C-alpha positions in Angstrom: -19.3 -26.4 -23.7 -21.5 -26.2 -20.9 -21.6 -22.7 -19.3 -19.8 -24.0 -16.4 -16.8 -25.3 -18.2 -16.2 -21.7 -20.3 -18.4 -18.7 -20.5 -18.0 -15.9 -22.9 -18.2 -12.6 -21.0 -17.9 -10.4 -23.8 -17.2 -10.3 -27.7 -16.5 -7.1 -29.8 -15.8 -6.0 -33.6 -15.1 -3.3 -35.2 -16.4 -3.5 -38.5 -14.6 -0.4 -39.9 -11.0 -1.8 -39.4 -11.8 -5.5 -39.4 -11.1 -6.3 -36.0 -12.5 -7.8 -33.3 -11.7 -9.1 -29.4 -13.6 -11.9 -27.3 -13.5 -12.2 -23.7 -13.6 -16.0 -22.4 -13.8 -17.3 -18.4 -12.8 -20.8 -17.9 -14.6 -22.7 -15.0 -16.3 -19.4 -13.8 -17.7 -19.3 -10.8 -14.4 -21.8 -9.5 -11.9 -21.0 -7.5 -9.3 -21.9 -10.2 -11.3 -19.3 -12.9 -8.9 -18.5 -15.6 -10.0 -15.4 -18.2 -8.8 -15.3 -21.9 -8.4 -12.6 -24.2 -8.7 -13.1 -28.0 -7.3 -10.5 -30.6 -8.8 -11.4 -34.0 -8.6 -9.7 -37.2 -10.4 -10.2 -40.9 -7.7 -11.4 -43.3 -7.8 -13.2 -46.5 -11.4 -13.3 -46.3 -11.7 -14.8 -42.6 -11.0 -14.3 -39.4 -7.7 -14.7 -37.9 -6.2 -15.0 -34.5 -3.2 -12.6 -34.0 -2.9 -13.1 -30.1 -4.2 -12.8 -26.5 -3.7 -13.4 -23.0 -4.7 -15.3 -19.8 -4.9 -14.6 -16.1 -6.7 -14.6 -13.1 -10.3 -13.3 -13.2 -9.8 -9.6 -12.7 -13.3 -8.6 -11.1 -12.9 -4.7 -9.1 -15.5 -4.9 -6.4 -17.5 -1.9 -7.1 -17.6 0.5 -10.1 -18.7 3.8 -9.8 -19.3 4.7 -13.2 -16.5 3.3 -15.3 -12.9 1.1 -14.9 -11.1 0.2 -17.2 -9.3 -3.3 -16.0 -6.9 -4.4 -18.3 -6.8 -5.2 -22.2 -4.0 -6.1 -24.8 -2.6 -5.2 -28.0 -1.0 -7.4 -31.1 0.3 -7.0 -34.4 -1.8 -6.6 -37.5 -1.4 -9.7 -39.9 -1.4 -6.6 -42.9 2.3 -6.5 -42.1 2.9 -9.8 -43.7 2.1 -7.4 -47.0 4.8 -4.5 -46.5 8.2 -4.9 -46.8 10.7 -6.8 -44.4 11.2 -4.6 -41.0 7.4 -3.6 -41.1 7.0 -4.7 -37.3 8.3 -1.3 -36.8 5.5 0.2 -39.0 2.7 -2.2 -38.5 -0.5 -1.2 -37.4 -1.8 -2.6 -33.7 -4.9 -4.3 -32.8 -5.8 -3.3 -29.2 -8.9 -4.3 -26.6 -9.9 -2.8 -23.4 -11.8 -4.4 -21.0 -14.4 -1.8 -19.1 -16.6 -2.4 -16.0 -19.7 -0.3 -15.7 -21.4 1.0 -12.8 -24.9 0.1 -12.5 -26.3 3.8 -13.7 -24.4 3.5 -17.2 -26.9 2.9 -20.0 -24.1 2.8 -22.9 -20.9 3.7 -23.6 -19.3 5.9 -26.3 -16.2 4.1 -27.9 -15.0 6.5 -30.1 -17.4 6.7 -32.9 -19.2 3.9 -31.6 -22.3 3.5 -29.5 -22.4 0.0 -27.4 -25.0 -0.7 -25.0 -24.1 -1.9 -21.2 -24.3 -5.4 -21.0 -26.2 -7.0 -17.6 -23.3 -8.4 -16.3 -21.3 -5.0 -16.7 -18.4 -5.4 -18.2 -17.3 -5.4 -21.9 -14.4 -5.6 -24.4 -13.7 -3.0 -26.9 -10.9 -3.3 -30.0 -9.7 -0.9 -32.3 -6.8 -1.2 -34.5 -4.3 2.0 -34.4 -1.8 3.0 -36.7 2.1 2.3 -35.9 2.7 6.4 -34.7 -0.3 6.3 -32.1 0.5 2.8 -30.5 -0.8 3.6 -26.9 -3.7 6.0 -28.0 -6.8 4.7 -27.0 -10.5 6.0 -28.4 -12.0 8.5 -26.2 -14.3 6.1 -23.6 -18.0 8.2 -22.8 -20.0 7.0 -20.2 -23.9 7.7 -20.9 -26.6 7.5 -18.2 -29.9 5.6 -19.1 -31.2 8.6 -20.4 -28.6 9.6 -22.4 -26.6 12.1 -20.5 -22.9 11.9 -20.1 -21.9 10.7 -16.8 -18.2 10.5 -16.9 -15.0 9.8 -19.7 -11.3 8.5 -19.9 -9.2 10.4 -22.3 -7.1 8.5 -24.7 -4.2 8.3 -22.5 -5.9 8.3 -19.1 -6.2 5.6 -16.6 -8.9 7.3 -14.3 -12.2 8.9 -15.5 -13.7 12.2 -15.1 -16.1 10.9 -12.3 -13.2 9.7 -10.1 -11.0 12.3 -10.5 -13.9 14.7 -9.4 -14.6 12.6 -6.4 -11.1 12.8 -5.6 -10.9 16.3 -5.7 -14.3 17.0 -3.6 -12.4 13.9 -0.8 -8.9 16.3 -0.7 
């Protein structure tokens, strides 16, 4: 498809758990642009779509270091192999949209290192067991020289850089 109709903003695959996410924008640069996030799982020797969501394009104005701007979750297809009512105990496939400031060269997403893309936004996917549904891997923003600029913990909504700036202002 032509780029003025559909653009892949970012895609991520966690090969250790066999999950992935794709972030698409329909009609970018148009007022009616819509974004869609697709969650995928490697299942039965092929990639399967397990869920996703759509909405209006969410572009924060200026990101200092790192900002989380959305995400999603779906049940793993492995629940099909388990006993009835496995929905309660099935692993979850998650993704998060990450916007980056100009000084970020890479992020550490859990134990994975991801280069900062030119457009300064990316999607990251992971799988979690049922017991830790809302736990996200720690995200660390690294400068171009490899120094840590900021981090966001598994349950945090703001990064350490933003918390420090807010503390200075008060």
